[in-house]
N, C-alpha and C positions, 0 to 999 in steps of 0.2 A: 789732749781729752781720750780717756779709752775708749775703744769701739764698745758699743753694746753687744753683748752676745745674743745673737737670735736662738733659740731652742732649736735641738738637733732636730731630727727628721726621727719618725719612728722609724723601728727596726723592720726590715722588711722579711716577712716569716718564710717568702720564698726564698731568699736567696742564704738565709741560716739552713733552712734544710739541703739546698743545695752543697752548702758547705760541709754540711755535717757528711752528706753521702759523698763527698770528696774525700775525705777522710776515712770514711770504711775503704774505700776502695782502693787508696793509699797503703794502709795500715796490712790489706790483703794481699797487696803485690810484694810489698817493701818491709813490712814487719813495721813493729815500732820503729825501731834503730834506723831504721831508712826512712822515717818518715818527718817528714819538715812542715812548716808552714808555707815556704814557698811551694813546695808540692803538690799542695792542698791548695791553694791560690790558684793556682796554675789550672790542676783538674777540675777546679769550681770554676775555672775562669772570670775569675774576680783581682782585683788589687790585692795584695800582701798586707798593705794596711786594712782595709775592710776585714780579714778574718783578723788581723790583732786587736783589733776595736772590739770585738764580740770575745775573744778566748786570749787571757793573758798568755798562755803557754798552752805545748802540746801535749799536754799531760790530762790540763781542764779541756782543750777540745775532744782527744779522743776519749774521755771520759765521758761527755754529754753525747759523744757518738756511739759509744755504746749504749747509752740509755736511748738516745733515738732507734738503735739499730732493735732493741726490746721490745717497746712499744710498737715499732713495726710488726713485730713478732709477732704480737697479743695486741692488736690495739682494744683501745678501751678500757684497760685495765687502769687502778689505780691505785698508788701503795698505800699498806697500809695505815691508817689515824688521819686518813682523809675524808672518809664516811662514818662520820661519829656513830650515826645510829646503830648502827652493826656491832655487834660486840668483838670484843679482841680475837677471839677465836676463829671469827665465822670471818672478820678480815684476813688475817694470818693465812688461812684455807684456800682464800681466793687469789691470796698473791702468791702462794707457792705453787700452785696447781699452774698459775699462769708463768711461773721463773721457770718449773719444770717441762712447758711446753716451749716456751721459748729457747730452749738450747737444742730441740730436737728440730729448729729451724737451721738450715746448714748455712746461710749466711751469718745469722747469729752466732750458731756455734763455731764458726771458723773465726770471729771475732775476740770471742772467748779463749780461743787456743792462741789465739797471737797476742793477746795480753799475757796470757799464762807462759808463754814463750819469754814475754821480754823480763818477767818478773823474775824469771830463772836466770837469765842471764844476768843479771845490770842489777846490784841493790837500789841503784840510786833511781831507776826505772822501776824499780819496787814499791820505792817509798811516795814516789809521785803518782803512780795509781792508784798505788791504796787511799791517798788524799784526796785525789780527784775521782775515785769509782768505789771503790770496796769502803771505804769507809761508810760513806752516805748513804749505802743500801745496808749495810750490819747496824749503823745508827735508827735505820726509820726501823729495823724490827725491832731492836732492843725498846727502842720508843713504843709501838706498840705492846708490847709485852709489860712494859711497864703501866701503860694505860690499863690493862687486863688487871695489875694490880691496884693500882688505885680503887679502880670501880668493884672490888673483891671478887672478880673472874679466877684470876691466879693467885697464888700461895705465895705470901711476902718474903718467906726465905731461898725462893728459889735462884736460882746461879742463872740472871736472863741472860748474859753475855756467852755462855757455855750453850744456852738453848739454839742462840743465832748461829755460833758457830755451826751446831750441830747441825740444822737447816740450810743454811748458804753450802757447810761441803758437801752434803750429801749430794746436791743437784751438782754440782764441781764435779764429784767421785763419778757420778754416771755419765758427765759428758767426757772426763781424761778417758776413764777406760772402757768405753763405748761399749758394756754392758748390752745384752741382747733382750735383759727382762725391762731394761733403765724405761721407765714411763714417766707420766705424773702420779698416774695414781701409786705407783712407789712412792714418790714422794710425799705424797698426801697420806699414806700410812704413815710413814714415819713423823709426820705432823700431829696424828690423832693419836699416834703412841705417846707423844713427848708433851701433849696438849694435857692426857689422860694425868698423867704426872703433875702437871700444874694445875690443875682445876681444884679450886678451893672444897669442899663439902658440900656447900652449899650449889655448887656448880655443876 
């Protein structure tokens, strides 16, 4: 007779956070190529199976660790599309203000730079990191832009993929070049310019 399976225990949020913090420490110390699930487990003082039960690969773990780092840098921010009462332009402005602020945080900036270096060194790593981090962010922005088109806020003929590329790329450019005049306000100004071109005559 088969053994009746009991429901598993709920995930421990504190343990999840410890693992994500450990992943950040290993990434910053050893780089993406030197990061392994074993190292993260040792840093977090948990068993390797505990890490694998939560994340199936190091790319997935690092993707969540970067998101965790972002939320720590700008606590309380919600991705665009999660507060429908606000217009798409208002949501995107709040999101990119927070995004530009986050890359000025030394810890989060260091993580982004480590991932950028990993992607530059290895096409395989670049693809994995894109699937587990960058693509989600890009799709979130495009989804919000599409909602603006559906509501009549934005023009239907706009290239939304290109707009998302310009917005995300502008923040990363400021991070990579470390320009002295980089600021959340500069990113917000670019957003204003792009949204002005996107808006319909009624908006």
